[in-house]
N, C-alpha and C positions, 0 to 999 in steps of 0.2 A: 504494500500500500504506500502510495506517495504522500508525503506530508506537504501541506500548503504553508509555506513560509511567507514572510513579508515581501520578498522579491517577486514571488509568483503571484501573490495577491495583487500587488501594485501593477505588475505586467498585465494580468488579466483585466483589471479595471481600466488600464490605459487602452488595451485592445478594444474593450467594450465601448469606451468613449470615442475612440478613433473610428470604429465601424458605424456607430449611430450617427455621429456628426458627419461622417463621410457619405452616408446615404441621403443626407439632406435635412435631418432633424436638427433644429436649432438648439444648441446647448450653450447657455451663456458662459462666456469665458472658457470655452473648451480648450483653446490653445494654451491659455494660462494654466489650466488644470493639467494638461499633458506635460507642459514644461516642469511644473512643480512635481508631478508624479515621477517624471524622468529624473529630476534632481534627487528625490528620495531614493530612487533605484540606483542612481550613480553613487550616492553616499554609502549604500550597502554593498556595492559591487566589490568583489575581491580584487586584489592587485593583479592577479593573473588574467583577469578579464578586461582590464582597462583598455588595452589596445583594440580588442575586439569590439568594445562598445563604441569607441571613437570612430573606428572604420565603418561600423554599421551605421552610425549617424551620418557620416559623409556619403556613404553609398546610397542609403534610402533617399536622402535629400537630392542627390545628383540624378538618380534614375527613376524617381517617382513619375515624372512626366512621360516616360516611355510607355506607361500603362494607358495613356489617353487614346492610343490608336486601336485599342480593343473595341470591336463593334458593340454598341448598346451599353456595355458595362464599363467602358474605359473611363468615363468621367468619374464614376463612383470609385473604381479601383485606384485611380490617381488620387482622389481626395482622401481615401483611407490611407494610402501610402504616405501622403504628405503629413497627415495627422500622426501616423506612427513615427515619421521622421522628427516631428516636434518632440515626442516622448524621448526618442534616442538623443536628440540634441540637448535636451535638458540633462540627461544622464551624462553625456560627454562633457558638457560645460562644467558640471559640478566636479567631475573627475579631473579635468584640466585645472580648474581653480584650486582644488585641494592639492594637486601636485605642485602648482605654482607657489602656493602658500608654504608647503613643506620645504621647498627649496629656499625660500626667503628667510624662514625662521632659523635661528641658530640650533645646532644639533645639541640636544640635552646630554648625550653621552660624552660630548667633548668637554663639558664643564668640569 
C-alpha cells in the first residue's frame, strides 16, 4: 500500500487545479495557488531531485504550446500544461532561492 505524503498530496491538488482551470473553469487566483503549491513542493523536495525539478519546469514551460496543434483538445491540453508549468516553476524558484541563500550565508561548520 502506498502512503500519501505531503508531496503527493500537494502534487495531486496542483494537478486537480491545473486540469479544472485548464478546461475553462474559473478558479480565482489559480496561478497564484499553483505557484504557492509549487513552492511548498520545492521546499520539501530532496536535494537529489533539485535538478530534475528545475529541468521539468523549463521543459513544460518551453513545450506546452506544442500541444495546441492537437485537433479539438489542443487548447485544453496546452492550458493544462501551462498550469502544470506554473506549479513546476514555483517549485524550481523556491529550490533556486534556497540554494542561493545557502551559498550567501556563512557555513556554520566553519565557525
